[in-house]
Residue, then its C-alpha position, 0 to 999 in steps of 0.5 A: m602530177k598536174n600539169l599547172v599550165s593548161l590551155q585545155d578547152h581555151v579559145i585563145v586568139v593570136t595577132g601576127a601568128a604567121q611567123g617568128i613569136g606569134n606563131a610559137v605562142a599558137r603553137l604552144a597554146l594548141d600543144l597546151g590544149a587551146r582552140v586558136a583564132a590565128v590573125d595575119l595578113q599572110p594567109g599561107p602559113l595560117q592555112a599550113l597551121e589549119r591543116e595540122h591542127p583542122d578543128r583547132v585553128l581558125p585562120l582570120v586573114g586581114s589587118v589588125s588595125d581595120e576596126r570593121f575586121v577586127q569586129a567580124s573577126v570577133e564574131q566569127v570566133l564565137a559562132r565558130f567556138g562559143r567564146i574567147h578566153g584569151l587574146v595575145n596582141n602580137a602583130g607588129i611591123s618595122r618601119p626603121a628611120l633616124i628622128e629627123k629622116m622619119t616619114l609621117d607614113q613611116w610613124r603611122q604605119v607601126i602606131d596603127v599596127h602595133l598600139t592602135g591594133s592592139f587597141l582594137w582587139l583589146q576593146a572588142v575582146g575585152r566587150h565579150m568578156l565584160e559580157r560573161a562577167r557581168a553573166g557571173e562568170a568569175a574569171p572570163g579571160a586574160i589579154v597579153n599584149i607583146t612589148s619590148d624593151a625598146g618601149r622601156r629604153g628607148s630605140v635608136g633608129q625606131i622612134n615609131y616603134a619605141a613609142a608604140k611600144a611603151g604606149l602598149l604598157g599604158l593599155t595593159m595598166s588602164a585596162t587592168r583598172e578597169w577589168a581587174k575587178h571584172g576578172i578579166r586579167t591583163n598583163s604584158v610581156s616585154l621582150g628584148v632581142v628574140e631571133t626572128p626575121m624582124t630583129e635580123t637587122i640588129r642582130g647582123e655585125r654592125f650591132r650584134d657584140g655591142i646589144l650582146a655585151q648589154i645581155p647578162m645571159g650573153r645570147w639572143a632569145q629564142p621564140e619558143e622560150v619567151v612564148q612559155t611566159v605568154c601562155f603561163l600568163l593565160s593560163g590559170a596558174a597565173s590567175y592573180i597575176t594582172g597589171q604586170h610588165i614581165g621582162v623576158n629579155g636575158g637580163y637586158h633590162i633589170a626593172s628596180 
């Protein structure tokens, strides 16, 4: 039987690839046949991934919100692999504080990484995909923005994070309206609570029962199960899906 979700010979850029969801995306993409450009500030896990797949992983160490780093990284990926077929904007940080106590620095740090960083990567990779589209390539690539139900429901103590994730929905829809005619697909995957280091606080004793009570499936998500949707959207199996916000959340947020 043909494997409908294949990334064989695709080149995928994954930001925030050192741990959690980003690392799980990179590993599944590799299992599905892709070559991966893994982006993060932490060199160790990226180098470990490269040692496991020396011919198919390119580690890129730097800040996703540094415009020069982003552009240089895209050029490096193209020099190594020739083209880019997919981008996963996943990199993120958390700087929690109640609204009245949040500093401007806490606000800016989160917006810079989640929203500005995603814009910079989408722009740089999108330019490359547009060049290929204008040269006659019918389906030059797919982009997946990792967002959160916090961007659709709001979040106590994380207005910066919720605002950034809501912004990614607009980023997804705007890119779709501009680029879908060129065969570039842009979607977002909206996650609930995934069992990663970034969610340790809300999965702790203080918040655990209250949040689990709002999740119809009654459990946290595992990184390995949520990233299957991400790789599906990167693949040819999702060839007519664009501009969508797909919730992978156990029912935590149910859209009408």
